[in-house]
C-alpha positions as CSV (number, residue, x, y, z in Angstrom):
1,X,-33.4,23.8,-27.8
2,X,-31.0,26.7,-26.4
3,X,-32.0,25.7,-23.0
4,X,-31.0,22.0,-23.7
5,X,-27.7,23.2,-25.4
6,X,-27.0,25.3,-22.2
7,X,-27.6,22.4,-19.9
8,X,-25.5,20.4,-22.1
9,X,-22.7,22.8,-22.1
10,X,-22.8,22.8,-18.3
11,X,-22.7,18.9,-18.1
12,X,-19.8,18.9,-20.6
13,X,-17.9,21.5,-18.7
14,X,-18.4,19.5,-15.4
15,X,-17.2,16.3,-17.2
16,X,-14.0,18.1,-18.5
17,X,-13.4,19.4,-14.8
18,X,-13.6,15.8,-13.7
19,X,-11.5,14.4,-16.4
20,X,-8.8,17.2,-15.8
21,X,-8.8,16.4,-12.1
22,X,-8.3,12.6,-12.8
23,X,-5.5,13.3,-15.2
24,X,-3.7,15.6,-12.6
25,X,-3.9,12.8,-9.9
26,X,-2.8,10.2,-12.4
27,X,0.1,12.5,-13.5
28,X,1.3,12.8,-9.8
29,X,0.5,9.1,-9.0
30,X,2.6,7.7,-11.9
31,X,6.0,8.7,-10.8
32,X,5.2,7.3,-7.4
33,X,4.3,4.0,-8.9
34,X,7.4,3.7,-11.1
35,X,9.6,4.6,-8.0
36,X,7.8,1.9,-6.1
37,X,8.2,-0.7,-8.7
38,X,12.0,0.3,-9.2
39,X,12.7,-0.2,-5.5
40,X,10.8,-3.5,-5.2
41,X,12.8,-4.7,-8.2
42,X,16.0,-3.7,-6.4
43,X,15.1,-5.9,-3.5
44,X,16.7,-9.5,-3.3
45,X,16.2,-12.5,-1.4
46,X,18.6,-11.6,1.2
47,X,16.7,-8.4,2.1
48,X,13.3,-10.3,2.5
49,X,15.1,-13.1,4.5
50,X,16.6,-10.5,6.9
51,X,13.2,-8.8,7.2
52,X,11.6,-12.4,7.8
53,X,14.1,-13.1,10.5
54,X,13.0,-10.8,13.1
55,X,11.3,-12.7,16.0
56,X,10.1,-9.2,17.5
57,X,10.2,-6.7,14.7
58,X,10.4,-2.9,15.3
59,X,7.0,-1.1,15.2
60,X,7.7,0.4,11.7
61,X,8.1,-3.0,10.2
62,X,5.0,-4.1,12.0
63,X,3.1,-1.1,10.5
64,X,4.4,-1.8,7.2
65,X,3.5,-5.7,7.1
66,X,0.0,-4.6,8.4
67,X,-0.5,-2.3,5.4
68,X,0.9,-4.6,2.9
69,X,-1.5,-7.5,4.2
70,X,-4.5,-5.1,4.0
71,X,-3.6,-4.3,0.5
72,X,-3.4,-7.9,-0.6
73,X,-6.5,-8.7,1.4
74,X,-4.8,-11.1,4.1
75,X,-6.8,-11.8,7.0
76,X,-4.9,-11.2,10.5
77,X,-4.2,-13.8,12.9
78,X,-5.6,-13.1,16.4
79,X,-3.2,-13.4,19.5
80,X,-3.5,-12.5,23.1
81,X,-1.7,-9.2,24.0
82,X,0.0,-8.6,27.4
83,X,-3.4,-7.7,28.9
84,X,-5.1,-11.0,27.6
85,X,-7.0,-9.3,24.9
86,X,-7.4,-10.6,21.5
87,X,-5.6,-8.3,19.0
88,X,-5.0,-8.5,15.4
89,X,-1.6,-9.9,14.3
90,X,-0.6,-9.2,10.8
91,X,3.3,-9.9,11.4
92,X,2.8,-13.7,11.8
93,X,0.5,-13.7,8.7
94,X,3.0,-11.7,6.4
95,X,6.1,-13.9,7.6
96,X,4.1,-17.1,6.8
97,X,2.1,-16.2,3.5
98,X,4.4,-13.4,2.0
99,X,8.0,-13.4,3.3
100,X,8.4,-17.2,3.1
101,X,8.7,-17.1,-0.6
102,X,10.6,-13.7,-1.5
103,X,10.5,-14.0,-5.3
104,X,6.7,-14.5,-5.2
105,X,6.2,-11.7,-2.5
106,X,8.1,-9.2,-4.8
107,X,6.2,-10.3,-7.9
108,X,2.6,-10.2,-6.1
109,X,3.5,-6.6,-5.3
110,X,4.7,-5.7,-8.7
111,X,1.7,-7.4,-10.4
112,X,-1.0,-6.0,-8.1
113,X,-3.9,-4.8,-10.0
114,X,-3.9,-1.2,-8.8
115,X,-7.0,-0.6,-11.0
116,X,-9.0,-3.2,-9.0
117,X,-8.6,-1.9,-5.3
118,X,-11.8,-2.3,-3.5
119,X,-13.1,0.7,-1.9
120,X,-13.0,-0.8,1.5
121,X,-9.4,-1.4,1.2
122,X,-8.8,2.2,0.3
123,X,-10.7,3.4,3.3
124,X,-8.8,1.1,5.5
125,X,-5.6,2.2,4.2
126,X,-6.2,5.8,4.3
127,X,-5.1,6.2,8.1
128,X,-1.8,4.6,7.3
129,X,-1.1,7.0,4.5
130,X,-1.9,9.9,6.9
131,X,0.2,8.6,9.6
132,X,3.6,10.5,9.8
133,X,5.0,7.3,11.2
134,X,4.2,5.7,8.0
135,X,6.4,7.9,5.8
136,X,9.0,5.9,3.5
137,X,11.7,8.0,5.1
138,X,10.6,7.0,8.6
139,X,10.3,3.2,7.8
140,X,13.6,3.3,6.0
141,X,15.2,3.6,9.4
142,X,14.0,0.2,10.4
143,X,14.3,-1.8,7.2
144,X,15.2,-1.1,3.6
145,X,12.8,-3.7,2.3
146,X,9.9,-2.2,4.3
147,X,10.7,1.2,2.9
148,X,10.0,-0.4,-0.7
149,X,6.7,-1.8,0.5
150,X,5.9,1.4,2.2
151,X,6.4,3.1,-1.0
152,X,4.4,0.6,-2.8
153,X,1.5,0.9,-0.4
154,X,1.5,4.9,-0.8
155,X,1.6,4.5,-4.7
156,X,-1.2,2.0,-4.7
157,X,-3.2,4.5,-2.7
């Protein structure tokens, strides 16, 4: 009986350590999420329309829209690059499926089910989060609307 009690205590301690770690991560993530929602709510139709008006967007805009499309499960279009190779194109998908309706776009991000993100999406977004070029303060220099979306992606991760 004592052996079972000792084993149970070890398991309980392990569970408590996992719970504490999860709570710590949640405590760190909640302010990011609140800030992301606040900045998304501050966007207006003009911000999104300006973003959509790019025919050839700057790289930070393309990077942000790619991350957003991945988070939302949108499939890329494929286009030929300068070398004739097929490459993924998330910009055209973002313009057509998200940016075309600014109010719905913002609402889709705000109402995103953060607790139901598939592991595959988390794995795919990881390199974006680690990329110094995908930091909100870098993205902000290209577009304030993309800064908001970038913060949202970071908060969801």
